[in-house]
C-alpha positions in Angstrom: 90.6 133.5 115.8 89.7 131.6 112.5 90.6 127.9 112.2 91.5 126.1 109.0 91.7 122.4 108.2 94.0 120.8 105.7 91.9 117.9 104.0 92.6 115.0 101.8 89.7 114.6 99.4 90.0 111.1 98.0 92.7 108.6 99.0 92.1 106.6 95.9 93.5 109.4 93.8 97.1 109.0 92.5 97.9 112.4 93.9 97.4 111.1 97.5 99.6 113.5 99.2 97.9 116.8 98.0 95.9 118.5 100.7 93.2 121.1 100.3 92.6 123.8 102.8 89.1 124.6 104.0 87.7 127.0 106.5 86.3 125.5 109.8 82.9 127.1 110.5 82.4 128.4 114.1 80.2 125.4 115.1 82.9 122.9 114.4 85.9 124.8 115.9 87.5 122.8 118.6 85.6 119.7 117.5 87.8 118.5 114.7 90.9 116.1 115.0 93.2 114.6 112.3 91.6 111.6 110.9 88.0 112.6 111.0 85.8 112.3 108.0 84.0 115.4 106.9 81.7 116.5 104.1 83.2 119.4 101.9 82.3 121.0 98.5 84.9 120.1 96.0 85.5 121.2 92.3 84.0 123.8 90.1 80.4 122.3 90.7 80.9 122.2 94.4 79.8 118.7 94.7 79.7 117.4 98.2 82.3 114.7 98.9 83.9 113.0 101.7 87.3 114.2 103.0 89.9 113.3 105.7 91.2 116.0 108.1 95.0 115.7 108.2 95.8 118.8 110.1 94.4 121.9 111.7 96.0 125.4 111.7 95.3 129.1 112.5 97.0 130.3 109.4 95.4 130.4 105.9 97.7 129.3 103.1 95.6 131.3 100.6 93.2 134.3 100.6 90.7 133.3 103.4 88.0 135.0 101.5 88.3 132.3 98.8 88.4 129.3 100.9 85.4 127.0 101.0 83.8 126.0 104.3 83.4 122.5 105.7 79.7 121.5 105.6 79.6 118.9 108.4 81.3 116.0 110.1 80.5 112.8 108.2 78.3 110.6 110.6 78.3 107.5 108.4 81.1 105.9 110.4 84.9 106.2 110.5 86.5 104.3 107.6 89.7 102.4 108.3 91.5 104.8 105.9 90.5 107.7 108.2 92.2 105.8 111.1 95.4 105.4 109.1 95.4 109.1 108.0 95.1 110.0 111.6 98.0 107.7 112.3 99.9 109.4 109.3 99.2 112.8 110.9 100.6 111.6 114.3 103.7 110.2 112.7 104.3 113.3 110.8 104.0 115.3 114.0 106.2 113.1 116.2 108.9 112.1 113.7 109.1 114.9 111.2 109.2 114.7 107.4 106.4 115.7 105.2 102.7 114.6 105.2 103.3 113.0 101.8 106.0 110.8 103.3 103.8 109.8 106.3 100.9 109.0 104.1 103.1 106.9 101.8 104.2 105.0 104.8 100.8 104.0 106.3 99.1 103.7 102.8 101.8 101.9 100.9 99.5 100.3 98.3 98.6 103.2 96.1 97.9 101.5 92.7 96.0 98.4 92.1 98.2 95.6 90.8 97.3 93.3 88.0 94.8 90.8 89.3 95.6 87.0 89.1 92.9 85.2 87.3 91.7 81.6 87.3 90.4 80.7 84.0 88.0 77.6 83.5 86.7 76.0 80.2 83.2 74.7 80.7 81.2 72.6 78.2 78.3 74.8 76.9 76.5 72.4 74.5 74.1 69.8 75.3 75.8 66.4 75.5 74.3 64.9 72.4 75.3 67.9 70.3 78.7 68.0 71.8 79.4 64.2 70.9 78.1 65.1 67.3 80.7 67.9 67.2 83.4 65.6 68.5 82.6 63.0 65.7 82.9 65.7 63.0 86.2 67.1 64.4 87.5 63.4 64.3 86.4 63.0 60.8 88.2 66.3 59.8 91.3 65.2 61.8 91.4 68.2 63.9 93.4 66.6 66.7 93.8 69.4 69.1 90.1 70.1 69.0 89.4 66.4 69.5 91.7 66.2 72.6 90.0 69.3 74.2 86.4 68.1 73.2 86.9 64.8 74.8 88.2 66.2 78.0 85.2 68.5 78.2 82.7 65.8 77.4 84.2 63.7 80.1 84.7 66.2 82.9 82.4 69.1 81.8 85.0 71.6 83.1 88.8 71.8 83.0 91.3 74.5 83.8 92.7 76.7 81.1 96.3 75.7 82.1 95.3 72.0 81.7 94.0 72.6 78.3 97.1 74.5 77.1 99.8 72.5 78.9 98.6 69.0 79.4 96.5 68.7 76.2 98.7 71.1 74.2 95.8 73.0 72.8 96.5 76.6 71.5 94.5 79.7 72.4 93.2 80.1 68.8 91.6 76.5 69.0 89.9 77.5 72.4 88.6 80.8 70.7 87.2 78.9 67.8 85.3 76.5 70.0 84.0 79.3 72.0 82.7 81.2 68.9 80.9 78.0 67.9 79.2 77.8 71.4 80.9 74.5 72.2 82.4 76.0 75.4 82.7 79.1 77.4 85.7 80.6 79.2 84.8 81.4 82.8 87.3 84.0 84.5 87.5 84.1 88.3 89.5 86.6 90.3 91.9 84.8 92.6 93.7 86.4 95.4 97.5 85.4 95.7 98.3 83.6 98.9 102.0 83.8 99.8 101.6 81.1 102.5 100.9 78.6 99.8 104.2 79.7 98.1 106.0 78.8 101.4 104.6 75.3 101.5 106.4 72.4 100.1 105.2 70.2 97.2 103.2 67.3 98.4 102.5 68.9 101.9 100.7 71.7 100.3 97.3 70.2 99.8 97.4 68.5 103.3 98.2 71.9 104.9 95.2 73.4 103.2 92.7 71.3 104.8 94.4 70.5 108.1 93.6 72.3 111.2 95.1 71.7 114.6 93.3 71.7 117.8 94.3 74.4 120.3 97.3 73.2 122.4 96.8 72.9 126.1 98.3 75.9 128.0 100.1 75.6 131.2 99.0 77.4 134.3 101.2 80.4 133.6 100.1 80.8 130.1 96.4 80.5 131.1 96.8 83.2 133.8 98.5 85.7 131.3 95.7 85.0 128.7 93.0 85.7 131.2 94.7 88.9 132.5 95.6 90.3 129.0 92.0 89.6 127.8 90.5 91.5 130.8 93.0 94.4 130.2 92.0 94.4 126.5 88.2 94.5 127.3 88.8 97.5 129.6 87.9 101.1 128.7 91.5 102.2 128.2 93.7 99.2 128.0 97.3 99.6 128.8 100.0 98.0 126.6 101.0 94.6 128.1 104.7 93.4 128.1 105.2 89.7 128.3 108.8 89.0 129.4 109.4 85.3 128.9 112.7 83.3 128.8 113.5 81.7 125.4 111.3 78.6 124.9 108.6 79.7 127.6 105.7 79.6 125.1 104.9 83.2 124.3 103.6 82.3 120.7 101.0 80.0 122.2 99.8 82.9 124.4 99.6 85.1 121.3 97.6 82.5 119.3 95.0 82.0 122.3 94.6 85.7 122.6 93.9 86.0 118.9 91.5 83.1 118.9 89.5 84.8 121.5 89.5 88.0 119.5 88.4 86.2 116.4 85.5 84.7 118.3 84.4 88.3 119.0 84.5 89.2 115.3 87.9 91.0 115.7 91.2 90.9 113.8 94.8 90.8 114.8 98.1 92.0 113.5 101.4 90.2 114.6 104.5 92.0 114.0 107.7 89.6 113.6 111.2 90.7 112.7 111.4 89.9 108.9 114.3 87.6 109.6 112.3 85.4 111.9 109.3 85.2 109.5 109.8 81.7 108.5 107.6 78.6 107.3 108.0 77.2 110.7 106.7 80.3 112.5 103.8 81.0 110.1 102.6 77.4 110.2 101.9 77.7 113.8 99.2 80.4 113.1 98.1 78.8 109.8 97.4 75.5 111.5 95.0 77.3 113.9 93.4 79.9 111.7 93.6 78.4 108.2 93.0 80.4 105.2 92.0 83.4 107.4 95.7 84.2 108.0 98.3 85.8 105.7 101.6 87.4 105.7 103.6 90.3 104.3 107.3 90.6 103.7 109.7 92.5 101.5 110.3 89.7 99.0 106.8 89.5 98.0 105.7 90.9 94.7 103.7 94.1 94.3 100.7 91.8 93.3 101.0 89.6 96.3 101.3 92.6 98.6 98.2 94.2 97.0 96.2 91.1 97.3 96.9 90.7 101.1 95.8 94.3 101.8 92.6 93.8 99.7 91.8 90.5 101.4 92.2 92.3 104.8 90.1 95.3 103.7 87.3 92.9 102.2 87.1 91.1 105.5 88.6 87.8 104.2 91.4 87.7 106.7 91.4 87.6 110.6 95.3 87.7 111.1 98.1 89.4 109.3 101.7 88.5 110.2 104.7 90.4 109.0 107.4 93.0 109.7 107.0 96.8 110.4 104.8 97.5 107.4 102.1 94.9 108.4 101.1 97.4 111.1 99.3 99.4 108.5 97.0 96.4 107.4 93.4 98.0 106.8 91.5 95.9 109.3 88.2 97.6 110.2 87.8 96.0 113.7 91.3 95.5 115.1 91.3 93.7 118.4 95.1 93.0 119.0 98.4 94.4 117.8 101.0 91.9 118.9 104.7 92.7 118.5 107.0 89.7 119.1 110.7 90.3 119.8 109.8 93.8 120.5 113.4 94.6 121.3 114.5 94.3 117.6 115.9 97.4 116.1 114.5 96.4 112.7 111.1 97.9 114.1 112.7 101.2 113.7 112.4 102.8 110.2 115.6 103.8 108.6 114.0 106.2 106.1 112.0 109.3 106.8 109.8 109.3 108.7 112.1 107.4 111.0 109.2 106.0 113.2 109.4 103.2 115.7 106.7 100.5 115.0 106.3 100.1 118.7 105.2 103.6 119.3 103.2 103.8 116.1 101.4 100.6 117.2 100.6 102.1 120.5 99.1 105.1 118.7 97.1 103.1 116.3 95.8 100.9 119.1 94.7 104.1 120.9 93.0 105.3 117.7 90.8 102.1 117.0 90.4 100.8 120.5 92.7 97.8 120.2 95.0 96.2 122.7 98.8 96.3 122.2 100.9 93.3 123.5 104.7 93.2 123.3 106.8 90.1 123.9 110.5 89.3 124.2 112.9 87.2 126.2 115.1 90.3 126.3 112.8 93.4 126.3 114.2 96.7 125.2 115.1 99.0 128.0 112.5 101.5 126.9 109.8 99.0 127.2 110.8 97.4 130.6 111.4 101.0 131.9 107.7 101.9 131.0 106.6 98.6 132.7 108.5 99.4 135.8 106.8 102.9 135.7 103.4 101.4 135.4 102.6 102.7 131.9 102.7 99.0 130.6 101.4 96.0 132.4 104.2 93.4 133.0 103.8 89.7 132.8 106.8 87.3 133.6 107.3 83.8 132.2 110.4 82.5 134.1 110.4 78.8 133.0 110.5 77.0 129.7 107.5 74.8 128.7 107.5 71.4 130.3 110.1 72.9 132.7 112.9 72.0 130.4 116.2 73.5 131.8 117.9 76.6 130.4 121.2 75.6 128.6 124.5 75.4 130.6 126.7 78.4 129.4 130.5 78.7 129.5 132.5 81.8 128.9 135.8 81.3 127.1 138.5 84.0 127.5 140.1 84.4 124.1 143.1 86.2 125.7 144.0 83.0 127.4 143.6 81.1 124.1 146.0 83.5 122.6 148.5 82.8 125.4 148.2 79.1 124.8 149.2 79.6 121.2 145.6 79.0 119.8 144.9 81.6 117.1 142.0 79.7 115.6 138.5 81.3 115.8 137.4 78.1 117.5 138.6 77.9 121.2 139.8 74.5 122.3 136.8 73.9 124.6 134.4 74.6 121.8 136.2 72.3 119.4 136.0 69.5 122.1 132.3 69.9 122.6 131.7 70.0 118.8 133.5 66.8 118.5 131.3 65.2 121.2 128.1 66.5 119.7 129.0 65.2 116.2 129.8 61.7 117.5 126.4 61.7 119.3 124.5 62.6 116.0 123.5 65.9 117.6 123.3 69.4 115.8 125.3 72.5 116.3 124.9 76.2 115.6 127.9 78.7 115.3 126.9 82.3 115.6 129.1 85.0 114.5 128.0 88.3 116.3 128.4 90.7 113.3 125.6 93.2 114.2 126.9 96.6 114.9 130.3 96.0 113.5 131.9 99.4 113.0 135.5 100.0 112.9 136.1 99.6 116.7 139.7 98.8 117.8 140.7 96.5 120.7 143.7 94.7 122.1 143.6 90.9 121.6 146.1 90.3 124.4 144.2 92.2 127.2 140.8 93.1 125.8 141.2 96.8 126.1 138.8 98.7 123.8 139.6 102.3 122.8 136.8 104.5 124.0 135.9 108.2 123.9 136.6 109.9 127.1 133.6 112.0 126.9 130.7 109.7 125.7 131.5 106.1 126.9 131.2 104.7 123.5 133.9 103.1 121.3 136.0 105.1 119.0 135.5 104.2 115.3 138.6 103.5 113.0 138.5 105.6 110.0 140.5 105.1 106.7 142.9 108.0 107.6 144.1 106.0 110.6 142.3 108.2 113.1 140.0 107.0 115.9 136.8 109.2 116.0 133.8 109.5 118.3 130.5 110.0 116.3 128.7 111.7 119.2 131.0 114.7 120.1 133.6 114.5 117.4 136.5 113.7 119.7 139.6 112.3 117.8 142.9 110.6 118.5 145.6 109.1 116.3 145.6 105.2 116.0 147.9 103.6 118.5 150.2 100.6 117.4 150.5 99.3 120.9 148.0 98.7 123.7 148.1 101.6 126.3 147.1 99.1 129.0 149.5 96.2 128.5 151.9 97.2 125.7 150.9 94.4 123.5 151.2 94.8 119.6 148.1 92.7 119.0 145.9 95.9 118.4 143.4 96.0 115.6 139.8 95.1 114.4 138.1 91.8 114.1 138.0 90.9 110.5 136.8 87.2 110.3 133.5 86.5 108.3 131.2 83.6 107.9 133.1 82.2 104.9 136.3 82.2 106.7 134.6 80.3 109.7 133.1 77.8 107.3 136.7 77.0 105.9 138.0 76.6 109.4 135.2 74.3 110.4 135.4 72.1 107.4 139.2 71.7 107.8 138.8 70.8 111.5 135.7 68.4 111.0 136.1 67.2 107.5 133.3 64.6 107.8 130.7 67.1 109.1 128.0 68.4 106.9 128.1 72.1 107.1 125.5 74.9 106.0 126.2 78.7 106.0 123.5 81.2 106.2 124.4 84.8 105.5 123.6 87.6 102.9 125.4 85.8 100.0 123.6 82.4 100.6 120.1 83.9 101.1 120.0 86.3 98.1 117.3 84.3 96.3 113.7 84.5 97.3 113.5 81.1 98.9 117.2 80.8 99.8 116.6 81.6 103.6 113.8 79.0 103.7 115.7 76.4 101.9 118.7 76.5 104.3 116.5 76.4 107.4 114.4 73.6 106.0 117.5 71.6 105.2 118.9 72.0 108.7 115.7 71.3 110.2 115.4 67.9 108.1 118.9 66.9 109.5 120.6 67.4 106.0 123.4 69.2 107.8 125.1 68.8 111.2 126.5 72.4 111.7 124.8 75.7 110.8 127.0 78.7 110.6 125.5 82.3 110.4 125.0 85.7 111.6 122.1 87.0 113.7 119.6 85.6 111.1 120.1 82.0 112.6 119.1 83.0 116.2 115.7 84.6 115.5 113.0 82.6 116.8 114.0 79.2 115.2 113.1 76.0 117.1 115.4 73.0 116.1 114.9 70.4 118.8 118.1 68.5 118.1 120.5 71.4 118.5 122.3 70.8 121.8 125.4 73.1 121.2 125.6 76.7 120.3 129.0 78.4 119.9 129.0 82.2 119.9 132.3 83.1 118.3 132.8 86.9 118.8 130.6 88.2 121.7 132.5 91.4 121.6 131.6 92.8 118.3 128.1 94.3 119.0 129.4 95.2 122.5 131.9 97.6 121.1 129.7 99.3 118.5 130.0 103.1 118.3 126.7 103.9 120.1 125.4 103.6 123.6 123.2 100.5 122.7 126.2 98.3 122.4 125.8 96.4 125.8 122.0 96.1 125.5 122.2 94.7 121.9 125.1 92.2 123.1 123.0 91.0 126.0 120.0 90.5 123.6 121.9 88.7 120.9 123.8 86.5 123.3 120.6 85.6 125.2 118.7 84.9 121.9 121.5 82.7 120.6 121.9 80.7 123.7 118.1 80.2 123.6 118.5 77.9 120.5 120.2 75.2 122.5 118.4 72.5 124.4 114.7 73.2 123.1 114.1 69.5 122.8 114.4 66.6 125.0 118.2 66.8 125.3 120.0 69.4 127.5 121.7 72.3 125.8 125.2 73.7 126.0 126.4 77.3 125.1 130.0 78.4 124.6 130.5 82.2 124.7 133.9 83.3 123.2 135.1 86.9 124.2 138.1 89.0 124.9 136.0 90.7 127.8 134.7 87.9 130.0 134.3 90.2 132.9 131.8 92.6 131.1 128.5 92.7 132.7 126.5 92.2 129.6 128.4 89.0 128.6 128.4 87.6 132.2 124.6 88.1 132.8 123.7 86.9 129.2 125.5 83.6 130.1 123.1 83.4 133.1 120.2 84.7 131.3 119.7 87.2 134.1 117.7 90.1 132.5 116.7 91.6 135.9 120.3 92.0 136.9 121.3 93.3 133.5 118.6 95.9 133.5 119.5 97.3 136.8 123.1 97.8 135.7 122.4 99.2 132.3 119.8 101.6 133.4 122.2 103.0 135.9 124.6 103.7 133.1 121.9 105.2 131.0 120.8 107.6 133.9 124.4 108.6 134.6 125.0 109.5 130.8 121.5 111.0 130.3 120.7 108.4 127.5 117.3 106.9 126.6 115.1 105.9 128.3 116.3 107.9 131.2 116.1 110.9 128.9 115.0 111.3 125.5 117.2 112.1 122.6 116.8 113.7 119.2 119.2 113.2 116.4 119.4 115.7 113.6 121.1 115.1 110.2 122.2 118.2 108.1 123.3 117.0 104.7 124.6 118.9 101.6 126.8 118.4 98.5 128.6 121.5 99.6 130.7 120.7 102.6 131.2 124.2 103.9 127.4 124.8 103.5 126.7 121.7 105.6 129.1 122.7 108.3 127.8 126.4 108.4 124.0 125.2 108.5 124.7 122.7 111.3 126.6 125.4 113.4 123.7 127.8 112.6 121.1 125.5 113.9 123.0 124.5 116.8 123.5 128.2 117.8 119.8 128.9 117.4 118.9 126.1 120.0 121.8 127.1 122.3 120.4 130.6 122.3 117.0 129.4 123.2 118.5 127.5 126.1 120.5 130.5 127.3 117.2 132.6 127.0 115.3 130.1 129.3 113.1 129.0 126.5 114.3 125.4 126.5 115.2 124.7 130.1 117.1 121.4 130.8 118.1 120.9 127.1 121.5 119.4 126.4 123.0 120.0 123.0 125.9 117.9 121.6 127.7 118.5 118.2 127.8 119.3 115.5 130.0 116.4 114.5 130.6 114.2 111.5 128.1 111.4 110.8 129.3 107.7 111.1 130.0 108.0 107.4 130.7 111.7 106.8 130.3 111.6 103.1 128.2 109.4 100.9 127.9 109.9 97.1 129.5 113.3 97.4 127.0 114.4 99.9 128.5 115.6 103.4 126.7 114.7 106.6 126.7 116.5 110.0 124.8 115.4 113.0 123.5 117.2 116.2 122.0 115.6 119.3 119.5 117.1 121.8 118.7 115.5 125.1 115.7 116.3 127.4 113.7 114.6 130.0 110.4 115.5 128.2 109.8 114.1 124.7 107.4 117.0 124.0 110.4 119.4 124.4 112.3 117.6 121.7 109.2 117.7 119.3 109.1 121.5 120.0 112.7 121.8 118.9 112.1 119.7 115.8 109.0 121.8 115.0 110.9 125.1 115.4 113.8 124.1 113.3 111.5 122.8 110.5 109.5 126.1 110.5 112.9 128.1 110.5 114.3 126.1 107.4 111.0 126.4 105.5 110.9 130.1 105.9 114.5 130.6 104.6 115.0 129.9 100.8 118.9 129.8 101.4 118.3 126.3 103.0 117.1 124.7 99.8 120.6 123.4 99.2 120.4 121.2 102.4 118.6 118.2 103.5 117.5 117.9 107.2 116.2 114.8 108.8 115.2 114.0 112.4 115.4 110.7 114.4 113.9 110.4 117.9 115.7 108.1 120.4 117.9 106.7 117.7 118.8 103.1 117.4 121.0 103.4 114.4 123.1 106.4 113.1 122.3 108.3 110.0 
């Protein structure tokens, strides 16, 4: 049977995503893989050029007799672009979407941005002639020329900006002197360095030249470094998961691992949730690796991002730090991919292809022979599950550095506060501890747990939450007054009284950070308060300014959502108040308890990181809930055992894999009929024994059933084998492609979803 290869000819071309099909000669059948570099004839003249294999198939898209044949596998070495294209092919296969979408994901810099230039004016004439020219300009009273000539005679070279701004010389004057041979304009290309933009005024020059010695590691850190290094140098290194309590020194381990890789001539990628990519975090790496480290983030300009990718490709960087997109940095000799706070759901893409950076990193590490290191105080259940299965190596860091104690945690029952007549968002105990901290000159963080806030409904008197009887997730409140499950479609009318205790205090939580700021200022009028949320961090440097001000003791209290609890280290924070622990707990998907445990543990970890001990107050309507109780104790092991038991019982990931499929159309009836048709097709395959063990849920409305006049329906498929879900995805994609009547719909796939469509 003939084999055909789809090939990208030149990734520098703007039409990046257009593949060309070639015939695979018999001598190469079975020897090609996506990402391999081949030599192929191209164009009318059949000139031999390099191409990158992106897929293999047994079906010819054109007349086989007219297809050209691959000449050879290119033996000149595998370019980093080939590795990334192989990764794109894997992402396309695993997560769906088009090859174009996958390529745009891994090769985001498609067009060269305008280069930043440094212009220098340099004296060209011999000194005697230059002085004579100066005398003539003085005689003719050419004041601007005189200023510029004097500066060049004194210094021989000055920057273009100095001439135009400090000396107030126009471009026409500079051109005139250049034409007369008095000076020349030297142009040097300068790469933008976003780290310098993060630095503050007078500290900038000091930071450029300052390098810190490597900090001494404790015995546990040294042992982990040794064992991870040995694993990385093996033939087939397993991913390593470092589970370390907050403040245990995971970052110091990362830096030492990278330093050893750099000594071997390798590079490293460090993924950090964007919300934690702060000046404080970046400086720890910068002080060790200097100008050989850079960053990526979403607020950088196209030029800044382009420059960082080119610096990496040209071998001018050893370390790239950034969020999800930094994974695709074009390093040619990658040694480590490190994912800090690996549990964060920001590592999951919310656009097609909906890949997870953790899994894509594992594949890239496999392609280029690098080692993958994951770290978290609260690992995702998926990673810890794989570690317990032996697929990952597990390392535990159970103590903070210098054996500092974990903070003391208290759980406050808001139901009791209500009975005592306190309707404030601040419990009596929290107010008491805030007063003590303020009198002692210590700092306070107040965390509003707003992640995952859907329209869940609960009773403030007894804590009862309205849940789906079939899916064990909270029902979401819709505008029509009904409570709906977004997994199976179950509905019930909104109730005005609690079915458990009869209370009329039934509803959703509506307090926001602005309301809390108002309450705090009224209760503690002398306290200096900062608020960090979407509104106060809109500007490019708003986030950094607030953190810097708080770190410099320009405020006593910092109020915010999850952005204030991500990896920040403020040694004088002794009190953390968690104001609404229930909100993420009652999100309308099965990750609610896990996210609650992670957020509360991370928030509690901000307290007591310095010399003084820390105190944490957790306010909740459900003090008996296991995720809240165990977060207060920072007992991950106990939480994992209880949560994984629930996942197994309900057949949720990681006990089983899940595929979520979205069907969207501007025609509501068409969306409904298509979703039902696709569901019936899979159900028939299950009944015929072609998909044994497959569970199908839905179709039902998406969490937001209509957006911009587009109606959305979702289906869920569950199976023990991930490959079976890929098989379902491939079959449905092929079925849709072959039927033109599906042109009115959009279909998207999401494996092991962390957020709904």
